[in-house]
Each structure stands twice: as structure tokens, then as C-alpha cells.
C-alpha positions in Angstrom: -124.2 -16.3 26.2 -126.9 -18.6 25.0 -126.2 -21.7 23.0 -128.1 -20.1 19.9 -125.6 -17.0 20.2 -122.6 -19.2 20.8 -123.6 -21.1 17.4 -123.6 -17.9 15.3 -120.3 -16.7 16.6 -118.1 -15.4 13.7 -115.5 -18.1 12.7 -111.8 -17.3 13.5 -110.0 -15.7 10.6 -107.3 -17.8 9.2 -104.1 -16.0 8.6 -103.5 -15.2 4.9 -100.0 -16.1 3.5 -98.1 -15.9 0.3 -98.8 -18.5 -2.4 -96.0 -21.3 -2.4 -93.3 -20.3 -4.8 -94.2 -16.5 -5.0 -92.0 -14.7 -2.7 -92.0 -11.0 -1.1 -88.9 -9.0 -1.6 -88.1 -7.6 1.9 -86.7 -4.3 2.5 -83.3 -5.6 3.2 -83.2 -7.4 0.0 -84.6 -4.5 -2.2 -81.1 -2.6 -2.4 -79.4 -5.8 -3.6 -81.7 -6.2 -6.4 -81.6 -2.2 -7.2 -77.6 -2.5 -7.4 -78.0 -5.5 -9.9 -80.8 -3.7 -11.8 -78.7 -0.5 -12.0 -75.9 -2.2 -13.5 -78.0 -3.9 -16.0 -79.7 -0.6 -17.0 -76.5 1.3 -17.3 -75.0 -1.5 -19.4 -78.1 -1.7 -21.7 -77.9 2.0 -22.5 -74.1 1.7 -23.3 -74.7 -0.9 -25.9 -77.5 0.8 -27.5 -80.4 -1.4 -26.4 -83.9 0.2 -25.7 -86.3 -1.0 -22.9 -89.5 -2.6 -23.8 -92.2 -3.4 -21.4 -95.1 -6.2 -21.8 -98.0 -7.3 -20.1 -97.8 -10.3 -17.8 -100.9 -11.7 -19.2 -101.1 -13.0 -22.8 -103.1 -15.3 -25.0 -102.1 -19.0 -24.0 -101.7 -19.6 -27.8 -98.8 -17.2 -27.9 -96.8 -19.6 -25.8 -98.2 -22.7 -27.4 -97.0 -21.6 -30.7 -93.9 -20.2 -30.0 -92.5 -22.2 -27.0 -93.9 -25.6 -28.4 -97.0 -27.5 -27.3 -94.8 -30.9 -26.3 -92.4 -28.7 -24.1 -92.3 -29.0 -20.3 -93.4 -25.2 -19.9 -96.7 -25.7 -21.9 -97.4 -29.1 -20.9 -97.0 -28.7 -17.2 -95.6 -25.6 -15.9 -97.9 -22.8 -17.4 -100.3 -20.7 -15.3 -103.4 -20.7 -17.8 -107.0 -19.6 -16.9 -110.4 -18.8 -18.7 -111.2 -15.0 -18.5 -114.9 -14.1 -18.3 -115.3 -13.8 -22.1 -114.1 -17.5 -22.4 -110.5 -16.6 -23.8 -107.8 -18.9 -22.7 -105.0 -16.5 -20.9 -101.6 -17.3 -19.5 -99.3 -15.8 -17.1 -96.0 -15.2 -19.3 -93.6 -18.1 -18.6 -90.8 -16.4 -20.5 -90.3 -13.0 -22.3 -89.1 -13.6 -25.8 -92.4 -14.5 -27.1 -94.1 -11.4 -25.6 -91.4 -9.3 -26.9 -91.8 -10.8 -30.4 -95.3 -10.4 -30.1 -95.3 -6.6 -29.1 -92.7 -5.9 -31.8 -94.8 -7.3 -34.5 -98.0 -5.7 -33.1 -96.4 -2.1 -33.0 -94.6 -2.4 -36.2 -91.0 -2.3 -34.9 -89.9 -5.1 -37.4 -90.8 -3.6 -40.6 -87.6 -3.1 -42.6 -85.5 -2.1 -39.6 -83.3 -3.7 -36.9 -84.2 -3.4 -33.2 -82.0 -4.1 -30.0 -84.4 -4.4 -27.1 -84.1 -5.6 -23.4 -86.8 -5.9 -20.7 -87.0 -7.0 -17.1 -90.0 -8.3 -14.8 -91.9 -11.2 -13.4 -92.4 -14.5 -15.3 -94.3 -17.7 -13.7 -94.0 -21.3 -13.9 -95.7 -24.1 -11.9 -92.5 -26.0 -10.8 -91.1 -27.1 -7.6 -89.7 -24.2 -5.8 -86.2 -24.4 -4.9 -83.3 -21.9 -3.7 -82.7 -19.5 -6.5 -85.8 -20.9 -8.6 -89.5 -19.8 -7.7 -93.0 -20.1 -9.2 -92.9 -16.4 -9.7 -89.3 -15.2 -10.9 -87.8 -12.5 -12.5 -85.8 -12.1 -15.8 -83.7 -9.7 -17.6 -83.8 -10.4 -21.2 -82.1 -9.1 -24.6 -83.5 -9.7 -27.9 -82.1 -8.2 -31.3 -84.3 -8.5 -34.5 -83.1 -8.2 -38.4 -79.4 -9.1 -38.0 -78.4 -12.4 -39.3 -74.6 -12.7 -39.0 -72.5 -14.1 -36.2 -71.5 -10.6 -35.3 -74.6 -9.9 -33.5 -74.3 -13.2 -31.8 -71.1 -12.2 -30.5 -72.2 -9.0 -29.4 -75.0 -10.3 -27.0 -72.6 -13.0 -25.6 -69.8 -10.0 -25.3 -72.6 -7.9 -23.5 -73.4 -10.6 -20.9 -69.7 -11.1 -20.4 -69.1 -7.5 -19.7 -71.9 -7.8 -17.1 -70.0 -10.4 -15.4 -66.8 -8.7 -15.4 -68.4 -5.6 -14.0 -70.2 -7.6 -11.2 -66.9 -9.5 -10.4 -68.4 -12.8 -11.4 -66.2 -13.6 -14.7 -64.0 -16.1 -12.9 -67.0 -17.8 -11.4 -68.9 -18.5 -14.6 -68.5 -20.7 -17.8 -69.8 -20.1 -21.3 -71.0 -23.0 -23.2 -71.6 -23.2 -26.8 -73.6 -25.3 -29.4 -75.2 -25.0 -32.9 -78.5 -26.5 -33.3 -78.2 -26.1 -37.4 -81.3 -25.5 -39.7 -84.4 -27.1 -39.1 -84.0 -29.4 -42.0 -80.5 -30.5 -40.4 -82.4 -31.0 -37.0 -84.9 -33.1 -38.7 -82.5 -35.5 -40.3 -80.4 -35.6 -36.9 -83.7 -36.5 -35.0 -84.2 -39.6 -37.0 -80.8 -40.4 -36.4 -81.0 -39.8 -32.6 -84.3 -41.7 -32.0 -82.8 -44.7 -34.0 -79.8 -44.7 -31.4 -82.2 -44.2 -28.4 -84.5 -47.1 -29.7 -81.5 -49.3 -29.1 -81.2 -48.3 -25.6 -84.7 -48.1 -24.3 -83.8 -50.2 -21.3 -81.6 -47.2 -20.2 -84.1 -44.4 -20.9 -85.9 -43.1 -17.7 -89.9 -42.5 -18.0 -89.6 -38.7 -18.8 -87.2 -39.7 -21.7 -89.3 -42.4 -23.1 -92.1 -39.9 -23.1 -89.8 -37.3 -25.0 -88.6 -39.9 -27.7 -91.7 -39.3 -30.0 -92.4 -35.8 -28.7 -89.2 -34.0 -28.3 -86.0 -36.4 -28.4 -83.6 -33.8 -28.4 -84.4 -32.8 -24.9 -83.2 -36.0 -23.7 -79.6 -34.9 -24.4 -80.2 -32.5 -21.8 -81.1 -35.2 -19.0 -79.5 -34.7 -15.7 -80.0 -38.4 -14.8 -76.7 -39.9 -14.0 -77.8 -43.4 -14.7 -78.0 -42.3 -18.5 -74.8 -40.3 -18.4 -72.7 -42.9 -20.2 -75.5 -43.8 -23.0 -75.9 -40.0 -23.7 -72.2 -39.7 -24.1 -71.9 -42.2 -26.8 -75.2 -40.4 -28.7 -74.7 -39.1 -32.2 -73.7 -35.2 -32.0 -75.7 -32.6 -33.7 -72.5 -30.8 -34.6 -71.7 -33.7 -36.8 -74.8 -33.2 -38.7 -75.2 -29.5 -39.4 -75.7 -28.1 -42.7 -73.0 -26.2 -44.3 -74.4 -22.6 -43.5 -74.8 -23.4 -39.9 -71.3 -24.8 -39.8 -69.7 -21.5 -41.2 -72.1 -19.5 -38.8 -71.0 -21.3 -35.9 -67.3 -21.4 -36.9 -67.3 -17.6 -37.6 -69.1 -17.1 -34.3 -66.1 -19.1 -32.6 -63.4 -17.2 -34.2 -65.1 -13.8 -33.2 -65.1 -15.0 -29.4 -61.4 -16.2 -29.9 -60.6 -12.7 -31.0 -62.5 -11.0 -28.2 -60.5 -13.3 -25.6 -63.8 -14.9 -24.4 -63.1 -18.4 -23.1 -65.9 -21.1 -23.9 -66.9 -24.9 -24.0 -68.4 -26.5 -26.8 -71.1 -28.7 -25.4 -72.7 -31.0 -28.1 -75.6 -31.9 -25.7 -76.7 -28.0 -25.0 -80.1 -28.1 -26.9 -82.2 -25.5 -24.6 -85.7 -26.1 -23.8 -87.7 -24.1 -26.2 -88.7 -25.4 -29.6 -87.9 -21.8 -31.3 -84.4 -21.9 -31.1 -82.0 -22.8 -34.3 -78.2 -22.4 -34.9 -76.5 -20.8 -32.0 -77.5 -21.6 -28.5 -75.4 -20.8 -25.3 -75.5 -20.9 -21.7 -73.5 -19.4 -18.9 -73.1 -21.8 -15.8 -71.8 -21.8 -12.5 -70.7 -24.3 -9.8 -70.8 -21.7 -7.0 -74.0 -22.2 -5.8 -73.5 -26.0 -5.3 -74.1 -28.3 -8.3 -74.0 -26.6 -11.7 -76.5 -24.2 -12.5 -77.4 -21.9 -15.4 -77.3 -18.2 -14.7 -77.9 -16.8 -18.2 -79.2 -18.6 -21.6 -80.0 -18.0 -24.9 -79.6 -18.4 -28.7 -81.0 -17.9 -32.4 -84.5 -17.9 -32.9 -84.6 -16.9 -36.7 -87.9 -18.7 -37.4 -90.1 -17.4 -34.4 -91.5 -14.1 -36.0 -92.6 -15.9 -39.0 -94.0 -18.8 -36.8 -96.1 -16.0 -35.0 -97.5 -14.6 -38.3 -94.9 -12.1 -39.3 -92.3 -11.8 -42.1 -89.1 -14.1 -41.8 -86.9 -12.1 -39.6 -83.4 -13.3 -38.0 -83.2 -12.7 -34.2 -80.9 -13.6 -31.3 -81.1 -13.1 -27.5 -80.8 -14.4 -24.1 -82.6 -14.4 -20.5 -81.0 -14.5 -17.2 -82.6 -14.9 -13.7 -82.6 -12.2 -11.3 -82.9 -14.3 -8.1 -80.3 -16.9 -9.2 -77.9 -14.1 -9.8 -78.4 -12.0 -7.0 -77.9 -15.2 -4.7 -74.4 -15.6 -6.4 -73.6 -12.2 -5.9 -74.5 -12.6 -2.2 -73.1 -16.0 -1.8 -69.5 -14.7 -3.3 -70.0 -11.5 -1.4 -69.7 -9.3 -4.2 -72.3 -6.6 -3.4 -70.5 -3.5 -2.2 -71.5 -2.1 1.0 -72.5 1.1 -0.4 -75.2 -0.6 -2.5 -77.0 -2.1 0.6 -78.9 1.2 1.0 -77.8 1.8 4.4 -78.6 5.3 5.8 -75.8 7.8 6.1 -77.6 10.2 8.6 -80.2 10.0 11.2 -81.7 13.4 12.4 -82.8 13.3 15.8 -84.9 16.1 17.6 -84.1 15.5 21.2 -87.4 16.9 22.3 -90.8 17.9 20.8 -89.8 21.4 20.5 -87.0 20.8 18.2 -89.2 18.8 15.8 -90.1 21.6 13.4 -86.5 22.9 13.2 -85.3 19.1 12.6 -88.0 18.8 9.7 -86.8 22.0 8.0 -83.0 21.3 8.4 -83.2 17.5 6.8 -85.1 19.0 3.9 -82.4 21.5 3.2 -79.7 19.0 3.8 -81.6 16.6 1.1 -81.8 19.5 -1.3 -78.0 20.4 -1.1 -76.9 16.9 -0.9 -79.0 15.0 -3.2 -76.8 11.7 -2.6 -77.4 12.0 1.0 -79.6 9.1 2.6 -81.2 10.8 5.7 -84.0 9.5 7.9 -85.8 12.1 10.2 -87.0 10.6 13.7 -90.7 10.9 14.0 -93.0 9.7 16.6 -91.7 11.3 20.0 -90.6 9.3 22.7 -88.1 9.6 25.6 -84.5 10.8 24.8 -83.3 7.1 25.7 -85.6 5.6 23.3 -84.9 8.3 20.6 -81.2 7.5 20.7 -82.0 3.7 20.5 -83.8 4.2 17.3 -81.2 6.2 16.0 -78.6 3.4 16.5 -81.1 0.6 15.2 -81.4 2.5 12.0 -78.0 1.5 10.9 -76.8 5.3 10.0 -73.3 6.0 10.3 -74.0 9.5 11.6 -76.6 11.3 13.9 -77.5 15.0 14.1 -78.9 16.0 17.2 -81.1 19.0 18.0 -81.9 20.1 21.7 -82.5 23.3 23.6 -79.0 24.3 23.3 -79.0 23.6 19.7 -81.9 25.8 19.1 -80.8 28.4 21.0 -77.3 28.7 19.3 -78.2 27.8 15.7 -75.9 24.7 15.9 -76.3 20.8 15.5 -74.6 17.9 17.3 -72.9 15.5 15.0 -72.5 12.1 16.8 -70.5 9.1 15.3 -72.6 6.0 15.7 -70.3 3.4 14.2 -66.6 5.0 15.0 -65.1 5.9 18.2 -64.9 9.5 17.6 -65.7 12.5 19.8 -69.1 14.2 18.9 -68.8 17.9 18.0 -71.0 20.8 17.8 -71.3 22.7 14.2 -73.0 25.7 13.1 -76.1 24.5 11.0 -74.7 26.4 8.0 -71.4 24.4 8.2 -73.3 21.2 8.0 -73.4 20.9 4.4 -69.6 21.0 3.7 -68.9 19.0 6.7 -71.1 16.0 5.5 -70.0 16.3 1.9 -66.4 15.8 3.1 -67.3 12.8 5.7 -69.5 11.0 3.4 -67.2 11.6 0.1 
């Protein structure tokens, strides 16, 4: 090869990998998600909540106006870009604003109430960590048009029922607070800023920045060096307006009557500007340090803020990654939900391949719950048996020359010390139904 030819040699191709913080969901993980999502879907139907699906790309202004321009999400974490028309677009960082936009756009809020839910990917550019990624997935619940504490109680009870059905109730704690009306928060904000200004030497850099933009978020700081100072800060609960206090007390009474334990956390403020009155979080320590697995509250002003008529609203969101991780950590996902095969249908030579294909199709038709896989790709008998074992199936169904001649199939137990046996093919459906019951 000449030097000139060598200089024009195609460059080696660099391996393309997933973007940091945006993870693949592999086949062994998918059944765990399907188990959780199935529980959610069933529960929403039982509570009368209808599913809504919204685009992952929205106008940037939707989130700037709803979440708040001085929040961490809008300032630091949102993925924004200009499209070819010069419009500023964003990958949705949360689901409530998109749900409100869709409900307004399609007339779902005109003189009617709505109970809606959704699930799907959200995007925030933050430091990835276990259970928290840049592309993450949430389940959200939103209720519109109901202003009493009873609907607040219902969405909390809905989440509590999910914990019970997943086996998580003893591993989570409900924290409650009220942010009061916007007028009460404005007056409280002045009191809070005055307090913080007396302790400027204790405030960290992030809190000093928030002092003029969003001082309530300072209360949510996890900086241990500020803990003592924050414990002495004025409490928003002591500055509530009368209506908000009555609403909060009524909610607490409803939860008491329903037997739901909770902790009132006066420092719980939530990170989004649209919240008012009720806010809540479900937290756990089962993943190490305390973490939030579900959070929500009231946002009665958001519809009007986005150009609609005043509409009371309440909802919550929960992170699927963190909840699946919690279920795995606590070993609460049943074996039946892991998607393992029941049956591996194995033609012992190529002559049996056509019969095996017809047989497994008949079994799938007559046993809709059967999880069966057909061996494809040929190979020696020894390699075929190895593939049957690696499939994870409980049973194998063997078809060879003798089975073809006598209209039978050999049932082999792959996970139990039991003798294999020959069965007439017409008897397979009843036999498998009994074995897999």
C-alpha cells in the first residue's frame, strides 16, 4: 500500500454509547417495570382515573410560566433547544404542566371535573445517581375542578393503597404541610427573609442566591451545617390564612379517620412555584439516606396562570425508577412477575421443526396465559438441550422421531428432580394447565 493510499484510509469508527444519565431498560428489567405499571394501571381504573398521553416536547414558555423561572429546574436542569423555525422548545421536565396545557387546549376543563393520570419519560440535566437519571419516568395523577380537602385525601389514599398492594406501606412515611394562600405566603416570605438575613453567616452559597429569588426553598436544604438554624426558622403553618388552616385541619381529620399515619413537616415546601395549600411527600429510608418516592399537592392557581379560568387542582407524581429499585431492594417483586418462561418447545431434529411449530401455536391458542418459546436455529441435540436449560423455562417439550411416529411429546422437568414422561399431544393442554396452575 502506498503512503498516499494509507493517508486516505477510512478512520476507525468510535463506538457510540448511550448519553450519560439516559439508560437502556434491558430485557431482564422490563418485567419488573411491567409488574409495577400493571399495578398502577389497574388501580387507576378502580379509582375512576382516565389516562392521558402528552408529547415529550413542549414550548419552553409552558414550563417557565408554570414551574417558575427562578427554580432549579428551569434555571439549571431543563433541556431546551431552538427548532428550525426558531421556536424555543423543551423536553418536558415534569408532567403536570403538560397535562394542564392539554386539558385546557382540548376543552376538558369547561364546567366539568376531571380525574386524569399519565406515565412516561421526563428529562432533567442533573447529576445522575442511583435511582435518579437524566431521562427518568414518572406516573402522575391530576384532578381538576374539586376544591375541598376530600379530593386531597383521595389522591393520598390512592397512593397509600398502591403501597399496600405492593407491600411497601411499612417502608414509607407520609409527610404533610400546607403552604397556605399566595397572600399568606407573601407575608410569610417577608418574615422568613428577615430571619435569614440575621443568619447570613450560616447560609451556604446556594441559599444566599435563593434569598432574593425563592427563599422558601432554603427550608428544604439538606446542608447539615444549616440544620440548627433552619430548625429555628419561622413556621409557615403559624402564618396560614384562616381558609387554608381550615382546609388543612379537615384533610388531617379525613386521614385520621381513614387510618393513615402522617408526620406534619413544616419545612416541606416542594420545588415548584405552582403549589399552594396542601403539599405532601412519601419518603423512605430503605434505599439508604431518606429519599422521596412520591410527591404532590394543590396547585389551584396554575390553570389561570396558563391562561385558563380559575380551576382548583391537586395531584402527585412518583418516580418509576426509584420505586422499582425499592421493590427490588426489599425483594417484593413476586417470581411470577419476572417474566420467566413456562415452556421451551424443542424439536430434537430438523424433521420435527414443522410439527413443533404447529404444536406450540395450538398450545398458545388454548392456554392464553402460557409463556412458551420455540427452539429455532437448528444445532446438535446437545446444543438444543443447553439452550432449553438457559432459557429459564420450567418445562421442556421434546419432539423427535419416536414422538412424531406415535403422536406424542416428551415432557421434561428442567427445574425439578422429576422423571420425564411421554404424553399424547391431545392430552398436553390439560396436563400443562394443571402443572402451571
